[in-house]
N, C-alpha and C positions, 0 to 999 in steps of 0.2 A: 304674451310675448312683447307687449309694448314697453315693459320696464327693462328688457334685456338690450345689451349693446348689439349693434348690427355688425356681427363679425363676418369677415370675408370667408367665402367657401374656397376649398382647394380648386386649383385650375384644372387638374386632371383627377377627379375623385374616384375613378374606376367604379362607375355607378353600381353595377350589379354586385360586385364584391363588397363594397362598403355598405350598401343597403341590406345585404344578407347578414353581415356581421351585426349591423344595427338591430335587425329583427331578432337575431339570437339573443342579444342583450336584453331586449324587451321581454322575450320569452323567459329568460332567467329571472327577470324582475317580477314575473307573475302574470303577464298578459298572454292570453291564449292566441298565439299567432302561428299560422301554418304556411305551407308553401304558396297557397293561393293568394294570401294577403301580400306575400313578398313579391310575387309576380305583378299583382295589381299596383303595388307601390313603385316598382321599376317603370312600368308603363306610364303611370301618372306623372312621375318626375320627368320622364322623357318628353311628355307633352307640355308640362308646365314650365320646364326649364329651371335655371338658377338665377333668375333676375333679382330676387330679393330673398333674404334669409327667412323673413316672416312667411312669404309664399311657400318656401320649401318646408317650413315647419307645419303649416296647415295642410299642405298636400299629404305629407306623411301621417299627420293626425287623422285625416279623413280615411286613410287606408287601414290604420292599425288600431284606432280607439273605437270601442263599441259601447262602453258603459261610462257613466260619469266618474266613478271612482278610479278609472284608469287614466284620467287626464293628468293628474299630478305625477303619477309614475312615468308616463310618457314624456312630460315636460322635463323632468329631472334627468332621465336617461338621454334625452336629446341634447341637453346642455352639456352633459359629460362627454358624450360620444363625439359631438361635433366641435369639441375642443374650445370650451370656454375656460381659459386658463385660471381665472380667479375662482370659478366654481370648483374646478378639479382640485385646486389647492385647498379649498375649504373642506372638500370631501376627504382628502388625505389627512387633514388635521383632525377631522371628526372620527375617523376610523382607526387611528393609531393612538397608543397610550400617550398621556400627557407627561411632559417633563415637570418635575417638581419645581415650584416657584414660578411657573408660567401660567397665565390666565387661561382658563378653560374656554373652549369654543362654545358658542351659543348652541342651545338645543336645536337639533335638526327639525326641519319642517316635515310634514307628512310626506312619506314615500322617498325622501332623500337618501336615507340609509339603504333602502331597498335598491334604489338605482345605483348607488355607489358599489354595493356588493355585487351587482350584476356585471359591472365593468372592471372593477379592480381585483386583481388576483391576490388571494389570501390577505384580506384587509386586517385580520385580527392577529397576524403573526409579526410582532415587533422585534427589532434587534435587542439583544439583552442589555447592551451598554453602548454609549456614545462617548468617544474620546475627543476632548477639546485640544486646541493647538498647544496650550500650556502643559498638557499632559494630565490634567485633572480629569477624573471620571465623573460623569453626570449620571446619576441613577435614574432609571426609568421605572415609574410606578405602573406596573402592568395590572395591578388588581383594581385600580380605579376606586379604591376605598371599599366598594361593595363587591360581594361575590357575584358570579354570573347569574345565579338564581335570584338573588335580591334585586339585581338590575333588571332582570326580565319581569319581575313582579311589578315594578313601578313604571315600566315603559308603556307609553301610550300605544294602544292597538294600531293607530294610524301610522305610527313611526316605526313599527316593527318590520324587520326584514322577513322574507318568505320563510327562512329557517326558524326565526323567532316566532312567527305566527304558528307554525306547526308545533313547536314546543309549547306555546301558550295554550293551544287546543288540548294537548295532552295534560297540561297542568289543570286546566279548567275541568277536564273530565274527572280529575281526582278531588275536586272541591266537594265539601260536604255542606249542605244547606241545613242548618239546625232548625228544629221546630219545638215549640213548647206545647205540651198537651193542654187541653181546656177541661176544666172541672165541669162535669155535667150536673144537671139537677137530679138525675137518677142516682140511686145509691145501691150499695151491695153490702152483704154481711162482711164484717171485718173485726177480728178480735181486738185490734189496736185502734179501731175507729174512734172518732170523737163525737159521733151522733148517736144518741140512744135509739134503739130499735124496740119501741114499746110493744108492737104486735108479737115479735118473737119472744120478748120477755114474758108477756102474759101467757103465751102458749106454753112456754116452759114451766111457768108457775102452775098452770092448770094440770099439766102432766105430773108434776112432782107433788102437788098438794100445797106448796107454799113457794114464796119467792126465794129462789136460791142463787140466781145469776142475772146480772143486767147485760143483756145482749146489746152490741154496738154495731153501727154501720158507718160506712165512709162513702164519699161521692165517687162515682165512676169518672174515668178520664177518657176523653175522646180526642181524635186528631183532626185538625182543621184541613181544609182544602187550600192549595196554593194556586192562585189564578194570576197569569202573566199576560199583560197587554203590551205587545212589542211594536214599536213604530219602525216601519221598513221603508219610509220615504227616502228621497234622494239625499237629504241632509243627514240621515241616520244610517245609511247603507253600510258604511265602513265599520260601524259598531254593532249593528243588529245581527250580523253574521256571527260574531263572537258571542253575543248574548244568547243567540239561539243554541249555540253549543253549550252554554251554561244551563239553559233550560232543559236541554236534552239530558244532561248529566243529572239534573234534579229529578226529572221524570223517571229515570232508570236506576236511581239509587236503591240498593237493597237495604231494607230496614230503616229507611230514612224517616219514617214516622208520619209523613203527609198522607192523609186519607186518599186524595187524588190530586193530580197536577193537571191543570187545564191551561192551555196556551192559545192565544189569539194574536194575529198580526193585523196591522191596519196602516193604511196610507191614505187612499181615497175611499176605501171600503174595509169592512171588518171580515176577517177570514178565520175560521176555527181550524187550527192545525194540531189539535190534541192527539188525534189518532196517529198522525205522522210521527210525532215525537216518541211514540211507544215502540218504534223500530229500535232494535238493539244496536244496529249499525248506524252511526251518526251520519255518515255520508249519504246513506239511503234515506234517512229521515229528512235531512236538509234538502236533498234533491226533490223529494215528494213535496216538501213545504214550498220550494220555489215554483214547482209546477202548479200548486194549488193557489198560491197568492199571486194573482196576475197584476197587482198594483205595485210590485216591487220597484223601488227607486223612482216612484212617481211623485205626485203632489202630497200634501198633508191636509187632512180634514179630521182633526182630533175630535172636535165637538160632535160631528155627525157620526163618527165611529163609536164614540162612547154612548151616544144615543142608541145606536143599533145594539150595542152590548147590553145596556140597561133594559131595553125593550124585549130582546129575544133571549138573553142568556143569564141575566143576573139571578133570576129566581131558581134556575137550574143548578148553578155552580157556586153561588155565594152563600148558600145555606150553611149552617153549623159553624159560623165564625170563620169564614175564609179570609186569608191574607192575600192582598192584591199587590202585585208589582206592576207599576205603570212605567214603562221604559220609553221615554220620548224626550226630545229636546224642547218641547213646548212651543215650537215655531208653527203656529196654526195660521192658515191663510184666510180663514173666515172670521166673522164677527165673534167677539168673545162671549156674547150673551148666552148662546147655546152651550158653549164649553163650561161656563160658570154653573149653569143649571145641572148639567150632566155630571160634572165633577162632584158637586154637592150630593147628588143622588147616589153616586158610586161610593162616596165616603160613608154615607148612612147605611148602605147595604153591606159593607164589609167590616170585619173586625179591626183591620189595620190596613191603611193605604200607604204604600211606600213608593216614592217617586225616584227613579234612577235616571239621571240626566248627565250625558257625557260632557255637556258644556261646562260643568263644574270643574273640569280640568284646568280652566283658565283662572288665574288668580284675580283678574279684573272682572269676573262675571258679575253682572248685576241684573236684577229682575226688571228689565225694561220692556221686553216684548209683551204684547197684550196677552198672548196665550200663557206665558209664564205667570203673569200677575193674576190671571183667572184661576189657574190650577193651584198655586201655592197655598192659599188659605185653607184648602180642603184636603191637604195631605198630612199624614202624621209624621212622616220622616222624609227628608230631602237629602239624597246622597248622590255621589258621583258614580259613574259606571264606564270608565275608560281604560282600566287596567286590571290585571289580576288582583293586585292589592285592594283595589276598590271593591271588587266582588267579594273578597275575603272579609272586608269590613262590613259587608251586608249582614253578617251574622249578628253584629251588635243590634242592628235595627230589628232583627227577628226575635232575639232572646231578651232584649231589654225594653219593656213597654214604654219607658220614659225617653228612649233614644229618639231624637228628632233630627240628627245630622246637622245640617247648616240651615234648617228651616227658620229658626228664631232669628238668626243673623239676617237672612234674606227678608223676613217680615219687617225687621227694623229698618232695612234700607227702603222698603216700600213706603213706610210711614213717614220717612223724612221728606 
């Protein structure tokens, strides 16, 4: 709140009525607020008073905010509701179509569109035309160049409204995660095979009395395992929920080809959630996952978590050429020496190690963090994971062995 102007509060704000409407706006924006929190907020404001806007903000913040990811939503709704004129003008500009020839507004920050949608009625219903004083008609481009589906595909998960998040979950449930079979060393009889089967050929010759046919064989094909390690620390909580929806869809695809799908979460400790993702209902699966993973939105110990996986689970789930998805931002709080060792061991134990990092959504991202520099040399592919489109692009990393995403460019930045 330090960067905001100290706006005066209304002299007669009708405390109970205004706070009730404010709580309803927060609930529409996605915060789980009930009557008990509203009563607590009214009593707290009566005690704290209206001496300063910052005190008023933090009093309501203490009553309504329970999780770190709710802070941004609360701050944006607060600024809109308590009449920050410049911010309201910005939200109106963002939520209405742009006039041709006018510069577009900057991309909204996380939770801004969600807050505006909760307070502004019908933000997506523009007037068809605007008539100027001279009588000329100015056309309104309501399509914004992209269709609604295309725009949703490229929207950051953190910037989606509640309605868009629900639509994104449905779209993620329809995603198909391709898999390439692995040629086994074992063979099977095949008329069009390219390997001669000398035993079958000699048996046929002994039965017929002479060599009449050359029998052939071909290599069998088997399907690899998919193993996902998902970071659920505080810095990843906004994305890990959507990525768990993605993993649930992969685990329940019919005829997807994967031999088995194993999923683990980690923050300060490693948790196996494979059995929970087998629930057909995604809400029940994620509720069980949340109850099992007690370190949700906590700290980050990537090196220790990978050590626990390599020690306890790698031999069980990484056999037969497993593909590993490592979903984390790489912001480890501990020394990188352990992370370096465990990442190398994980790479040697898997057929392909793919790192999905939501921080790649930033154009200026550079491998400066120690955790990022420790992980990057040991991954085969480095890709973003912040939108539906980025998850769809994951198919390239799975089907093309040479696909490295932006790994080579990041390695070049490290060597400079």
